[in-house]
Each structure stands twice: as structure tokens, then as C-alpha cells.
C-alpha positions in Angstrom: 61.8 79.8 126.3 60.6 80.3 122.7 57.3 78.8 121.8 58.8 78.2 118.4 61.7 76.0 119.5 59.6 72.9 118.7 56.7 73.2 116.3 53.6 70.9 116.4 50.9 70.5 113.8 48.2 67.8 113.8 46.4 67.2 110.5 44.9 64.2 108.8 45.6 62.0 111.8 49.3 62.8 111.7 51.1 64.8 114.4 54.2 66.6 113.0 56.9 67.7 115.5 59.6 69.9 114.1 62.8 70.8 116.0 63.0 74.5 115.0 66.4 75.8 116.0 68.2 75.6 112.7 70.7 78.3 113.8 72.1 75.8 116.3 71.4 72.8 114.1 68.5 71.9 116.4 70.7 71.1 119.4 68.8 69.5 122.2 69.2 72.4 124.6 67.2 72.4 127.9 64.5 74.7 126.6 64.1 72.6 123.4 63.9 69.4 125.4 61.3 70.9 127.7 59.2 72.0 124.8 59.6 68.6 123.1 58.1 67.0 126.3 55.2 69.4 126.2 54.5 68.7 122.5 54.3 65.0 123.2 52.0 65.5 126.1 49.7 67.4 123.7 49.9 64.6 121.2 48.9 62.1 123.9 45.6 64.0 124.4 44.9 64.3 120.6 43.3 62.2 118.0 46.6 61.7 116.1 47.3 58.1 114.9 51.0 58.6 113.9 53.8 61.0 114.8 56.6 62.4 112.6 59.7 63.9 114.2 62.0 66.0 112.0 64.4 68.9 112.2 64.2 72.3 110.4 67.1 73.2 108.2 70.2 71.2 107.3 70.3 68.9 110.5 68.0 66.6 112.3 69.6 67.3 115.7 73.2 68.2 116.5 73.1 66.7 120.0 73.6 68.4 123.3 74.1 72.1 124.0 77.9 72.4 123.9 77.6 76.1 124.9 75.8 75.1 128.1 78.6 72.5 128.7 81.2 75.2 128.5 79.3 77.4 130.8 79.0 74.6 133.3 82.8 74.0 133.2 83.6 77.8 133.4 81.2 78.4 136.3 82.4 75.2 138.2 78.8 74.0 138.4 78.7 70.9 140.5 78.6 67.7 138.5 75.5 66.6 140.4 73.6 69.7 139.1 74.6 69.0 135.6 73.6 65.3 135.9 70.2 66.5 137.2 69.7 68.5 134.0 70.5 65.5 131.9 68.1 63.2 133.9 65.2 65.7 134.3 65.2 67.4 130.9 67.2 65.6 128.2 66.3 62.1 129.3 62.8 63.3 129.9 62.6 64.3 126.2 64.0 60.9 125.1 61.5 59.1 127.3 58.6 61.2 125.9 59.4 60.1 122.4 60.1 56.4 123.2 57.1 56.1 125.5 54.6 57.6 123.1 51.9 55.1 122.6 51.6 56.0 118.9 54.1 54.9 116.2 56.8 57.6 115.9 58.7 58.1 112.6 62.0 59.9 112.5 62.4 61.8 109.3 66.2 62.3 109.0 67.4 64.7 106.3 70.8 65.8 107.5 73.2 65.1 110.3 72.3 63.8 113.8 74.9 63.5 116.6 75.2 62.4 120.2 71.9 63.1 122.1 70.3 63.8 118.7 71.3 60.3 117.6 69.7 58.9 120.8 66.6 61.0 120.0 66.4 59.5 116.5 66.8 55.9 117.8 64.0 56.6 120.4 61.6 56.7 117.5 60.1 53.5 116.1 61.1 54.0 112.4 64.1 55.9 111.0 63.6 57.1 107.4 66.6 58.8 105.9 67.7 60.8 102.9 71.1 60.4 101.2 72.2 63.5 103.1 71.6 61.9 106.5 74.5 61.1 108.7 74.6 59.8 112.3 77.3 59.5 114.9 77.6 58.7 118.6 80.7 60.9 119.2 80.2 61.8 122.9 83.9 61.1 123.2 84.6 64.3 121.3 83.5 66.4 124.3 85.0 64.0 126.8 81.7 62.4 127.9 80.2 59.0 128.2 77.0 58.1 126.4 73.5 59.2 127.4 70.1 59.9 125.8 69.3 56.1 125.8 72.2 55.3 123.4 73.3 52.4 125.7 69.8 51.0 125.5 69.0 51.5 121.8 72.3 51.1 119.9 73.4 47.6 121.1 69.9 46.3 120.4 70.2 47.3 116.8 73.9 46.6 116.0 75.0 44.3 118.8 77.2 45.2 121.8 80.6 44.9 120.1 79.7 47.1 117.1 78.0 49.6 119.5 81.2 49.8 121.5 83.2 50.4 118.3 80.9 53.2 117.2 81.1 54.8 120.6 84.8 54.3 121.1 85.7 55.7 117.7 83.0 58.3 117.4 82.7 57.4 113.7 80.3 59.4 111.6 78.2 57.1 109.5 76.9 58.0 106.1 73.3 57.1 105.2 74.3 53.9 103.3 76.4 52.5 106.1 73.7 53.4 108.7 71.1 51.6 106.6 73.3 48.5 106.3 73.7 48.4 110.1 69.9 48.8 110.6 70.3 52.2 112.3 68.2 53.7 109.5 65.3 51.5 108.6 64.8 52.9 105.1 66.8 55.0 102.8 65.2 57.0 100.0 66.5 58.9 97.0 66.8 62.6 97.5 64.3 63.6 94.8 61.6 61.3 96.1 62.4 61.6 99.9 59.5 63.8 101.0 56.9 61.8 99.0 58.3 58.4 100.1 58.2 59.4 103.7 54.6 60.6 103.3 53.7 57.3 101.8 55.1 55.4 104.8 53.5 57.8 107.3 50.1 57.6 105.5 50.2 53.8 105.6 50.8 53.9 109.4 48.3 56.6 110.1 45.6 54.8 108.1 46.2 51.5 109.9 44.3 49.9 112.7 45.6 52.2 115.4 44.8 50.1 118.5 46.3 47.0 117.0 49.5 49.0 115.9 49.9 50.6 119.3 49.6 47.2 121.0 52.1 45.7 118.5 54.5 48.6 119.3 54.2 47.8 123.0 54.7 44.1 122.5 57.9 44.6 120.4 59.3 47.0 122.9 58.8 44.6 125.7 59.9 41.5 123.7 63.6 41.5 124.5 62.9 41.5 128.2 60.3 38.8 128.1 60.5 35.0 128.3 58.8 33.2 125.4 55.8 32.4 127.7 55.5 36.0 128.8 55.5 37.2 125.2 52.8 34.7 124.3 50.7 35.8 127.3 51.1 39.5 126.4 50.2 38.8 122.8 47.0 37.1 123.9 46.1 40.0 126.1 46.7 42.5 123.2 44.7 40.4 120.8 41.9 40.3 123.3 41.8 44.1 123.2 42.1 44.2 119.4 39.2 41.7 118.9 36.9 44.3 120.5 37.7 47.1 118.0 35.7 48.4 115.1 38.9 48.2 113.0 39.1 44.4 113.5 35.5 44.0 112.4 36.2 46.2 109.4 39.5 44.4 108.5 38.0 41.0 108.7 34.9 42.1 106.7 37.1 43.8 104.0 39.2 40.7 103.7 36.2 38.5 103.0 34.8 41.1 100.6 38.2 41.3 98.8 38.5 45.1 99.2 40.9 47.4 101.0 39.9 48.1 104.6 39.0 51.6 105.8 40.3 51.7 109.3 39.1 54.6 111.6 41.5 54.1 114.5 39.1 52.6 117.0 
């Protein structure tokens, strides 16, 4: 496994994770997925306050490793073994991203397909350039969906539209994906990098405990009753009330100045 398959830098409270296999369009091969899990474990033990996930080169992530699929077919590898790889490695990477306590921003500048699309949707915010494209074309290789697509996609576009996108394998351009809510923001090409950095800085400079609690509440909202949601909100606010950032925020509001949150 190459140590460079997934790069990680942590600077100015921001963890930057880069899928670094541009020669295969950052396909989510087993070694890349394993390295991605390791990188997010490192982030969990760091002082980072926001995470950016991006791909090197012209693609965000081209999906699963088709070469490995062909090898599995040629070698008559038992389906159970191939499923075990999906569950233990590919799904492990998706879970590592989705379960990260920090806000995770997908910076999508190029194409993302299949498992790569699932990886993008596992993030909390999807920021795209005009060159971004996304598709859920598992059908092209004769497979059902995985990588959390059955969980994420219908929650964004509704079940019938999700079925249409999966049944047809349609490749969505950036404008269409933005209209459907799959991309949360779309920026002009010439301002893309700076615009993403502005969003990331805003998140990283925010009240980290409050934002991580808000992320957890929103993720659990669809499965909650109204009363459960209110109870969880009260618990989260009880924690936020004890933070230095709450004191700073309230003080800054009264003093009519911008708060300087420190993430604690």
C-alpha cells in the first residue's frame, strides 16, 4: 500500500484529505479505502475543526476499482468474499467520513461516479466547480448500489428521483446536481478555490462544539420523533452552554463585535 494514496495535512484548524491516485481517477480501491480510514482516525485525534475532502487531478473519485472486479470474475472469487471486501473496506471508508464528528466539506472539481458519488454524499457539504459531474451508474458494471447511496440519495432528492438516477445511470452536470440539492453550492471556475476556502474558513472558525452537536442532531433528525428531537436539542444545548465559545459568542453579541471562537 502506498503511503501517498491518500494525503493528509492539518493546518490552521483545517484537515485536508486528498485522494491521490490521479492515474486511476482516484478510484476507491481497497488500499485507498484503507488509507482513507486511517487518515480519518488521525483527524479524530487532532485539533482540527473542519475537514476538506478532495481528489487530485481531473476527478474527485471515479468509483470502485473495476480492475479488481474483473480479477474477481476471472478468478471465480466467491461472491461472499467480494461482499466482505465491500463491507469491511469500502463501506468502512464511507462510514469513516460520515461518522466524523467534525464538519466535512467535499471539494468536487471534476467527475465522481458510483462509490465516489457515495463518498461525496457522505460528506456534510458538497461544494462544486462547473467541471464537476456526478453519477450513480452502478448499473454500467451490472451491480446494485452500495457505498451508502441507498441511504444518502433518497434523503436528498426523494425516493422516486433516486430510483430514476440509479435506474438510468444518468451523469449529472454541475448545474443539474445543484438544482437537485446533490451539490450544495456551485462556484464559478475562476473563483472556485477562493470560494471554497471562504466557506471552509467560516466553518473552521466557528464554535466547534456547537457545530459538531448540530451535525449530530441533523443526522439523527430524520429518524427521530418530534419529541425525541427536542430532547436531543436540549441535551446538546446543555453541553454548548458550558463552552468558552458560548460565553465569547454571547459577549461579542452584546458588545456588537465579531466573536473570536477558539473551538472549546
